[in-house]
KOLNU-532651 format. One record per residue: x, y, z of N, C-alpha, C in turn. Coordinates in pm, whole numbers, padded with zeros to 5 digits, always signed. Example, Ala and Ser with C-alpha at 12.3 -4.5 7.8 and 13.67 -1.06 7.14 Angstrom:
// KOLNU-532651
+01319-00569+00780+01230-00450+00780+01320-00330+00780
+01285-00225+00708+01367-00106+00714+01290+00003+00787
This chain:
// KOLNU-532651
-00116-00799+00085-00052-00683+00024+00004-00721-00113
-00027-00642-00215+00016-00669-00352+00151-00603-00376
+00256-00683-00387+00390-00630-00416+00435-00671-00556
+00340-00686-00647+00371-00741-00778+00462-00653-00862
+00474-00525-00826+00560-00434-00904+00687-00394-00829
+00720-00468-00724+00845-00442-00652+00963-00445-00748
+01051-00346-00736+01168-00341-00822+01146-00274-00955
+01022-00239-00986+00991-00171-01114+00990-00020-01093
+01032+00052-01196+01027+00198-01195+00923+00244-01296
+00831+00327-01251+00721+00374-01336+00730+00525-01356
+00699+00570-01475+00691+00712-01507+00548+00741-01552
+00484+00837-01486+00346+00873-01518+00342+01020-01558
+00301+01049-01680+00291+01189-01722+00153+01245-01685
+00148+01376-01663+00025+01435-01612-00010+01374-01479
+00097+01343-01400+00078+01262-01281+00034+01335-01157
+00024+01468-01164-00007+01544-01042-00155+01544-01006
-00242+01509-01099-00385+01515-01071-00461+01416-01158
-00589+01402-01131-00678+01323-01216-00636+01179-01235
-00648+01130-01358-00614+00991-01389-00468+00963-01358
-00380+01058-01390-00238+01038-01366-00205+01015-01220
-00263+01096-01132-00240+01080-00988-00293+00946-00940
-00410+00907-00990-00466+00777-00950-00376+00663-00997
-00322+00673-01118-00230+00570-01168-00103+00565-01085
-00049+00682-01053+00072+00687-00971+00049+00618-00837
-00065+00646-00775-00096+00584-00645-00113+00432-00658
-00180+00389-00763-00204+00246-00781-00075+00170-00807
+00015+00227-00885+00142+00161-00914+00231+00159-00790
+00233+00271-00717+00313+00277-00594+00262+00178-00490
+00130+00162-00482+00071+00070-00385+00112-00074-00411
+00151-00103-00536+00194-00238-00572+00345-00251-00572
+00413-00150-00520+00556-00161-00500+00645-00088-00598
+00588-00027-00701+00671+00043-00799+00725+00174-00741
+00845+00212-00785+00898+00345-00757+00848+00436-00869
+00775+00539-00832+00704+00619-00931+00768+00756-00949
+00786+00793-01075+00825+00929-01111+00698+01001-01155
+00663+01106-01083+00544+01185-01114+00587+01301-01204
+00552+01294-01331+00592+01396-01428+00476+01489-01456
+00498+01619-01440+00391+01715-01463+00450+01854-01480
+00380+01939-01551+00420+02079-01563+00392+02153-01432
+00303+02098-01350+00270+02153-01218+00373+02104-01117
+00475+02188-01092+00587+02147-01007+00543+02115-00865
+00462+02201-00806+00422+02179-00667+00332+02057-00653
+00241+02039-00748+00153+01922-00743+00230+01792-00759
+00326+01790-00851+00407+01671-00872+00491+01640-00748
+00549+01745-00688+00632+01725-00569+00550+01673-00452
+00430+01727-00434+00347+01684-00322+00309+01537-00335
+00270+01494-00455+00232+01355-00472+00354+01263-00463
+00465+01305-00518+00586+01224-00509+00627+01204-00363
+00616+01309-00282+00647+01297-00139+00552+01198-00072
+00425+01205-00107+00325+01114-00049+00358+00968-00081
+00408+00945-00202+00429+00808-00249+00571+00758-00229
+00659+00844-00179+00799+00805-00169+00864+00791-00305
+00816+00870-00400+00868+00867-00536+00949+00991-00569
+00954+01022-00697+01032+01134-00746+00945+01223-00833
+00963+01354-00822+00891+01448-00908+00979+01488-01025
+00919+01500-01141+00989+01550-01260+00904+01663-01319
+00950+01785-01299+00880+01899-01357+00919+01909-01503
+00824+01891-01592+00856+01885-01734+00744+01947-01816
+00781+02022-01918+00687+02075-02016+00694+01984-02138
+00595+01900-02154+00596+01802-02263+00578+01867-02400
+00546+01996-02401+00539+02068-02529+00678+02107-02579
+00779+02093-02494+00917+02118-02536+00970+01992-02603
+00922+01965-02723+00953+01838-02789+01100+01826-02827
+01168+01939-02848+01312+01931-02879+01389+01872-02762
+01352+01911-02640+01418+01854-02521+01385+01706-02507
+01262+01669-02535+01222+01528-02523+01298+01439-02622
+01332+01495-02736+01400+01417-02839+01539+01373-02795
+01597+01442-02698+01731+01410-02650+01730+01322-02525
+01612+01283-02479+01599+01208-02354+01642+01063-02366
+01687+01008-02253+01702+00865-02235+01638+00830-02102
+01542+00739-02103+01466+00706-01982+01498+00565-01935
+01499+00546-01803+01529+00415-01746+01409+00353-01676
+01289+00390-01720+01168+00336-01658+01132+00199-01716
+01064+00119-01634+01012-00012-01677+00867-00002-01721
+00796+00097-01667+00654+00119-01695+00638+00266-01733
+00579+00291-01849+00555+00428-01893+00404+00446-01913
+00347+00542-01839+00205+00574-01854+00195+00710-01921
+00154+00709-02047+00133+00833-02123-00009+00883-02096
-00019+00981-02009-00150+01026-01964-00177+01174-01989
-00074+01258-01994-00094+01403-02000-00182+01442-02118
-00275+01533-02093-00365+01574-02200-00431+01707-02173
-00479+01768-02279-00555+01892-02271-00675+01878-02366
-00764+01973-02359-00885+01966-02441-00922+02105-02491
-00978+02111-02608-01034+02234-02665-01161+02197-02739
-01270+02264-02705-01400+02235-02764-01440+02352-02853
-01445+02329-02985-01480+02435-03079-01508+02373-03216
-01595+02435-03296-01615+02387-03432-01486+02399-03514
-01472+02315-03614-01349+02313-03694-01319+02451-03753
-01421+02518-03805-01396+02646-03871-01352+02756-03775
-01373+02734-03645-01330+02829-03543-01206+02781-03466
-01159+02662-03499-01049+02600-03424-00918+02664-03469
-00845+02722-03374-00719+02786-03408-00614+02681-03448
-00551+02698-03565-00450+02601-03608-00338+02581-03505
-00298+02688-03439-00191+02675-03338-00235+02586-03222
-00363+02595-03185-00414+02512-03077-00424+02366-03121
-00461+02344-03248-00466+02208-03303-00326+02145-03295
-00225+02219-03339-00088+02167-03336-00042+02142-03193
-00080+02231-03100-00039+02218-02960-00095+02089-02900
-00221+02058-02928-00282+01937-02874-00216+01813-02932
-00188+01813-03062-00121+01697-03122+00021+01680-03068
+00089+01792-03044+00225+01784-02989+00225+01720-02851
+00133+01762-02765+00128+01710-02629+00078+01567-02622
-00022+01534-02702-00094+01409-02685-00056+01299-02785
+00028+01333-02884+00073+01231-02979+00225+01234-02997
+00280+01354-03025+00425+01362-03046+00500+01334-02917
+00455+01390-02804+00524+01367-02677+00522+01218-02637
+00408+01148-02646+00412+01004-02619+00509+00928-02708
+00514+00964-02837+00611+00900-02927+00754+00921-02876
+00786+01044-02839+00922+01076-02795+00956+01007-02663
+00860+00995-02573+00884+00926-02446+00899+00776-02467
+00817+00719-02553+00832+00576-02587+00970+00553-02649
+01005+00639-02741+01137+00630-02807+01250+00635-02705
+01236+00720-02604+01339+00735-02502+01344+00617-02405
+01230+00549-02387+01221+00441-02288+01255+00304-02345
+01234+00282-02473+01248+00148-02529+01388+00087-02514
+01498+00162-02534+01630+00097-02519+01649+00031-02383
+01609+00099-02274+01619+00040-02140+01529-00082-02129
+01407-00071-02178+01314-00183-02172+01366-00303-02251
+01416-00277-02372+01469-00386-02454+01588-00454-02385
+01674-00373-02324+01793-00428-02258+01756-00521-02143
+01642-00494-02080+01598-00574-01966+01491-00676-02001
+01455-00681-02128+01354-00775-02176+01223-00763-02099
+01191-00639-02060+01064-00613-01993+01027-00467-02012
+00902-00443-02043+00852-00306-02050+00702-00304-02064
+00642-00201-02007+00497-00183-02017+00469-00039-02060
+00417-00023-02180+00372+00107-02228+00220+00110-02212
+00171+00204-02132+00027+00215-02106-00016+00354-02150
-00093+00358-02256-00137+00484-02314-00281+00513-02271
-00299+00623-02198-00434+00660-02158-00499+00730-02278
-00573+00651-02352-00644+00702-02469-00782+00747-02424
-00885+00712-02496-01020+00759-02468-01115+00683-02558
-01242+00683-02523-01341+00635-02619-01329+00716-02748
-01276+00839-02737-01256+00921-02857-01135+00877-02939
-01063+00774-02894-00966+00708-02979-01032+00608-03072
-01158+00576-03043-01234+00477-03121-01358+00537-03185
-01409+00643-03129-01529+00711-03178-01499+00860-03189
-01587+00933-03253-01571+01078-03265-01688+01150-03200
-01662+01275-03161-01767+01366-03117-01743+01500-03185
-01851+01570-03210-01840+01702-03271-01762+01797-03180
-01696+01894-03242-01627+02004-03174-01496+01963-03106
-01447+01843-03134-01323+01796-03070-01225+01744-03174
-01205+01819-03281-01124+01770-03392-00982+01735-03350
-00918+01820-03271-00779+01795-03233-00768+01678-03136
-00853+01676-03036-00848+01570-02935-00875+01433-02998
-00978+01425-03081-01011+01299-03147-00898+01256-03241
-00841+01351-03313-00729+01318-03403-00609+01267-03325
-00578+01333-03214-00463+01291-03133-00485+01152-03075
-00604+01126-03023-00630+00996-02962-00633+00885-03067
-00687+00913-03186-00682+00812-03293-00536+00783-03330
-00454+00888-03335-00313+00867-03363-00243+00787-03256
-00277+00812-03130-00218+00739-03018-00250+00590-03027
-00370+00557-03072-00407+00417-03092-00312+00350-03191
-00284+00418-03302-00193+00361-03401-00052+00348-03350
-00004+00451-03280+00129+00447-03222+00141+00330-03124
+00040+00310-03043+00041+00202-02945+00052+00065-03012
-00021+00048-03121-00017-00081-03191+00118-00106-03257
+00177-00003-03318+00309-00019-03377+00412-00053-03269
+00402+00013-03154+00492-00016-03043+00478-00161-02998
+00354-00209-02996+00329-00349-02958+00397-00445-03055
+00387-00418-03183+00447-00506-03283+00599-00506-03275
+00657-00389-03255+00802-00380-03248+00856-00434-03116
+00780-00417-03008+00830-00453-02876+00808-00596-02835
+00723-00668-02908+00686-00802-02865+00801-00895-02840
+00898-00898-02929+01011-00991-02915+01108-00948-02804
+01088-00827-02750+01175-00774-02647+01109-00771-02509
+00994-00837-02495+00926-00840-02366+00851-00713-02331
+00826-00630-02432+00758-00502-02411+00617-00509-02465
+00520-00474-02383+00382-00466-02429+00340-00320-02439
+00240-00294-02522+00188-00158-02540+00038-00167-02561
-00036-00095-02478-00182-00100-02483-00243+00036-02456
-00368+00051-02496-00446+00171-02467-00558+00139-02370
-00586+00236-02283-00707+00232-02201-00799+00340-02254
-00924+00304-02277-01018+00393-02345-01140+00423-02258
-01123+00514-02162-01238+00549-02078-01333+00645-02148
-01457+00647-02099-01548+00755-02136-01512+00877-02055
-01609+00959-02023-01582+01080-01944-01546+01041-01801
-01430+01090-01757-01378+01058-01625-01394+01180-01535
-01418+01155-01408-01435+01265-01313-01300+01331-01285
-01261+01424-01371-01132+01494-01359-01153+01642-01386
-01056+01726-01350-01064+01869-01383-01076+01894-01532
-01013+01809-01616-01021+01826-01762-01165+01818-01810
-01241+01723-01756-01382+01708-01795-01466+01822-01737
-01441+01857-01613-01521+01963-01551-01507+02096-01625
-01387+02121-01680-01365+02246-01752-01438+02251-01885
-01482+02136-01936-01552+02133-02065-01699+02173-02053
-01753+02166-01934-01899+02178-01920-01952+02311-01973
-01886+02420-01939-01933+02552-01986-01928+02561-02138
-01818+02513-02198-01806+02516-02344-01914+02432-02410
-01937+02314-02357-02039+02226-02414-02178+02288-02403
-02207+02351-02291-02336+02418-02273-02355+02527-02378
-02252+02605-02401-02260+02714-02499-02278+02660-02641
-02201+02559-02677-02207+02506-02813-02339+02435-02842
-02394+02370-02740-02518+02295-02760-02643+02375-02723
-02623+02495-02670-02736+02581-02636-02822+02527-02524
-02758+02470-02422-02832+02415-02308-02768+02465-02179
-02842+02459-02067-02782+02498-01938-02669+02404-01897
-02572+02455-01821-02460+02372-01777-02508+02249-01698
-02615+02264-01623-02664+02153-01540-02712+02035-01624
-02740+02060-01754-02791+01953-01840-02683+01887-01924
-02560+01937-01918-02454+01886-02006-02424+01739-01979
-02416+01701-01853-02380+01563-01821-02478+01465-01883
-02607+01488-01862-02708+01394-01911-02730+01404-02061
-02729+01525-02115-02769+01545-02255-02653+01540-02354
-02530+01553-02306-02414+01551-02396-02317+01441-02357
-02264+01446-02237-02154+01358-02200-02195+01213-02181
-02312+01189-02127-02350+01051-02095-02459+00997-02187
-02490+01069-02292-02602+01028-02376-02578+00893-02445
-02452+00862-02479-02422+00737-02549-02390+00621-02454
-02376+00650-02327-02335+00549-02231-02454+00474-02173
-02440+00342-02159-02545+00262-02097-02545+00280-01945
-02426+00300-01889-02412+00325-01746-02401+00475-01728
-02501+00535-01664-02512+00681-01661-02437+00744-01544
-02307+00732-01549-02224+00802-01450-02086+00823-01510
-02009+00912-01449-01872+00934-01489-01785+00817-01443
-01679+00791-01518-01578+00694-01475-01496+00759-01363
-01460+00682-01262-01374+00733-01155-01227+00710-01193
-01140+00805-01161-00998+00788-01193-00939+00658-01139
-00983+00617-01021-00931+00495-00961-00967+00370-01041
-01078+00375-01114-01115+00262-01199-01017+00249-01315
-00981+00361-01375-00882+00360-01483-00748+00311-01429
-00711+00360-01311-00583+00323-01252-00575+00174-01221
-00686+00113-01182-00683-00030-01151-00651-00112-01275
-00702-00069-01390-00671-00139-01515-00526-00115-01556
-00478+00008-01536-00338+00038-01568-00244-00047-01484
-00275-00063-01356-00189-00142-01267-00186-00288-01311
-00300-00340-01355-00302-00478-01404-00220-00490-01532
-00234-00393-01623-00156-00397-01747-00005-00394-01719
+00034-00331-01608+00176-00323-01573+00230-00453-01515
+00142-00542-01478+00184-00663-01405+00229-00774-01499
+00291-00876-01441+00331-00994-01517+00209-01069-01571
+00095-01058-01502-00027-01127-01546-00072-01082-01684
-00032-00962-01725-00077-00906-01853+00028-00921-01963
+00118-01017-01946+00226-01034-02042+00182-01068-02183
+00066-01126-02199+00015-01160-02333-00085-01057-02385
-00103-00951-02312-00195-00844-02354-00113-00735-02419
-00123-00720-02549-00049-00615-02618-00119-00579-02749
-00103-00455-02790-00170-00406-02911-00320-00393-02894
-00365-00389-02769-00509-00389-02741-00557-00252-02697
-00688-00233-02707-00754-00111-02660-00868-00154-02570
-00855-00127-02442-00951-00171-02341-01050-00059-02311
-01173-00076-02352-01273+00026-02325-01321+00020-02181
-01345+00137-02126-01403+00154-01993-01499+00272-02004
-01601+00251-02086-01684+00364-02132-01832+00346-02101
-01864+00254-02011-02004+00233-01974-02093+00186-02088
-02031+00129-02191-02109+00078-02304-02119+00171-02424
-02058+00288-02416-02063+00387-02524-02026+00324-02659
-01910+00256-02663-01861+00203-02792-01932+00076-02834
-02028+00027-02755-02107-00089-02796-02209-00051-02904
-02235+00079-02918-02334+00124-03017-02280+00111-03159
């Protein structure tokens, strides 16, 4: 039994489903007390009950409230995200700002709220669930790609500032993961590319990948759990791809 995270408190955003839920389960399985943070109150509560953790119903778009926060977590997993697929000329500016607020400004505010506790204890793990789109671009995803590229920079700055305080900061960069967020894109991608929905996976989502399958949430979570451990103390400022070879091109 792996109890490597006994005594640690973890906060996972977007924790009620998908990658977030898998990360919450993986961290709890290693002994961490997990706070499941999500706008979905019932989903967060159900998973928190399953894990013996705590639910935090939070709207991460309420950035004014986040600015006043103080967090006492040892491990912060910035995972919450949304997606919008549209050409730039049709992309609503309000939607662009909304995606950046949730996926870049909110992680900054949560990191800002968590660092004093981490510095005081000379230990902290910031794990940012980025994407291959933090390193590469795809058409029709201007806001998402911009947010993920920004998250990469934020993660590296956090690593440089946190190093002397025992705090590491890293990104995980998966390709397309089997989550509701990806499944909801299929119809939009089919429309934009003029192909049937059944062909989207092979002709759009997996075309750049050497391994022709979706990433499983549990695979991402296994890497997050390792990053949270003492074994990863020298891993910081890094971006770990889990993209089936996409970024090797």
